[in-house]
N, C-alpha and C positions, 0 to 999 in steps of 0.2 A: 485553193487559198481562197480567203475571204478578203474582198476589198470593199470600201466604202467611200462615199464623198461623190459628187456629180461629175468633177473634172477627170479624178482617177476613173471612173467607170466608163465615161465617154473614150478616154485613151485606150482602156482595155477592150472597148467594143470596136474601136478602129483597127486595133490589132487582131481582131478576131479571136479573142481570149475568154471572152465571157461565155459561160455554159448556162447561167441561170440568173436571174435578175428579181429583185423584190423591191418594190416601191411603196412607199407609204401611202395610205388611203386619203391622207390629209394633204399630200403634196400634190398640187395640179399645176403650178406655174414653174417655169424655168426649166422645164424638163423636154421641150419639144425636140431638140437635137438629140438627146439621149433616147427617147422613145422611137424617134424615127431610125436611127442606127439599129436599135434592138429589133425593130421590124424588119429591116433589110436584111439582117445577120440572121433572122430565123430564131431569135433567143427567146425562150419560155419567160414570161413576165407574170409575176404574182403582185396582187395588191393586198398588203398586210398591215396590220395596225401598228402603230409606233412602239408598243411594247415588244413586239415580235422583232422589229428591225433592231431595237437596243441590244436584245439577246442574241442576234445574230452577228452584230458587230462588237460584241463584248463590252457593251458600254460606252464605246468610242463616239465622238460626234459623226454622224452618218449623213446628214442632210437630207434625210428621207430616201436613201438610195444604198442597197446593199448587192454585191453580185458575187457570185461564185466564178471563179476563174480558173483555167489550166496553169500549171505550174510553169514559170518562166523558162524559157530556152537557156541553156549555158553554153559556154564556148571555152575554147583552148586559148592559151595565150597567143599562139601563132595566128589565131583567126582575128584578133584584135588588131594585130599590126597589120593585117591586110585590109581592114575596113576601109581605110582612105590613106592617102599620101600627101604630106607626111603624116604619120601617126601621131595623135595626141592622146595619150593614155594617162588614167589616173590608177595610182596603185594605193590601197588603203591599208594602213599597218596599224590594228588596234581601234579601229573605230566600232565602237559597241552600242551607240544609240542609234535605233532604228530611223528616228526623226533626222539625225544627222546624216545617215545613209541616204534618206529620201532627198534631203535638200542638196547633197552633193550631185546625186545622179540628176536632179533637175538642172542644175548649172552646167554639168558636163554635156547634156542633151541640148541646151541653148548655145553653149559655146562650138558645137558640131564635133566633140570629142569622138574617140574610136571605141572607148568602151572602160570599165572598171575591171582590175584585177582585185579580188578579195580573198583574203584567207577562210578557208573552210571551217576551221574552228576559232574560237574567241573573236568572233565579228558579229557585227549587227545582222540579225536574220532578215530577210526579206519578208516582211509582214504587211498587213494590211496598214498599218500605221507608217511604215516607211513608204508605201506607194502613194498614201494620201499626203505625206510630206513633199514627195516628189511631183504633185499634181499630175500623176500618171506617167512620169518620165520613165520610171522604172520598168514599165512594159515595153519599153522602145530601146533602152540603152543595153547594148551586149555586156553581159556580165561574165566574167572568166573567175570561178572559184578555184582555188590552188590549195595542195596540201602544205607546201613549203614556199614562203614568200621569197626567200633570199635565192632559192633555185629559179623562181620565176623571174626575178630580175636578171638573173643570169641568161635566161632564154630570151629575155628583151635585148639585152646587150649583144648576144650573139646574132640576133636578127638586124643590128645596126641601130638600135633605139638608144638614146641617151637618157640615163636615169638620174633623176634630180630629187634629192631628199630635202624637203622643206624642214628647215629647223630655225628656230629663233636665235640660236648661238652662233650660227655660221658665219664666217668672215665674209663671205661673197653675197652680194645682192643678187637676188632672182633677175633684176631688171638688167644686170651685167651679162647675162647668159643669152646665147642666141637659140631662142625657142623656135625659129623657123625650122630648126633641124628635126628629124624624127626624136620624139620626146616622151619619156614617162615621168609624171610628177608623183612623188611619193608623199602622202599625207600621214602623219602619225597620230595616234591617240591623244586627245586632250590629258593634259597633266604628265603623261608619261612619255609622249612623243615618240620617236622612231626607236625600235629595238636595235640593239648593238649590231646583229648581224645584218639586219637590214640597212643600216646606216654604212656598215662597211661595204655593201654591195654596191651602193650608189656611185655613180661617176663623178657627182658634184653634189655639194651640200651648199644650199642657198637659203638666205633668210629674206623676209620681207621687211623693207625699212619701216621703222616704227617711230613716230614723232612724238608720241604722247606718254602718259605716264604708265599706261597698261603696256605690258612687255609681249602680249601675244594675241591672238585671234582665235575665235571658235574655229574649229577644223573645217566646217562647211564654208564658213567666210574666206579662210586662207585659201582654200581650193578655189573658190570664185575668183579671188584676186590673182591667182597663179594662171588659171585657165584664160582669163580675159586678157592678160599681159601677153600670152602666147597668141591668142586672137589678134590682138592689136599689132605685134609683129608681124605675124603672118599677112595681115590685111594691108599694112604699110609696104611689104615687100611685092604684093600681087601688082602685075602692070594694070595701069588704069584703063577703064572701059571693058 
């Protein structure tokens, strides 16, 4: 896979995933950390002209840095449950924009979440654009691709994880739920929301309280609000000191 941008490449170097690195002959400043990491990792470095970087990045904004990385590791749903106690998992149902996937992964990493469950089909692919939107977080966040999302929710429930579908039409507020419990928050695609079978598998359906004229949030923003409500509740429950 090809990724680009200074921060994503630094994170991929930290994770030991970069196999080759190309840097613009015109880019000299702001690369000290990246070049030191590449040297420590023994990563082959090429200095190339900007036109070659444009070609390697497929025309995307690359900040003068493009890297080839090994494919990301994937996990089983049960692996995500075991990452930390209590689990805090995001399940993505119909998120098809790689930039949304990246933004969600970045927030999940910041919130200390356990990982992402995503469908293998009809879902945003993990691309260079997704990794860039995640500021490199996608190389760290455990990812569990599944064939059948309702079945994956069943696995989570069997493991003692409460499944919560975010829906604008839900009668209950997310803020009224106890997110200190093992939780998997399900985020639907923009416009379409949760698929029927996914909705029916959720233990709870909950909404984010909206006070303005717009009735919904971007999927990545909704995920961020939900995740940090869980962080708030869990932090408040933690003993002082």
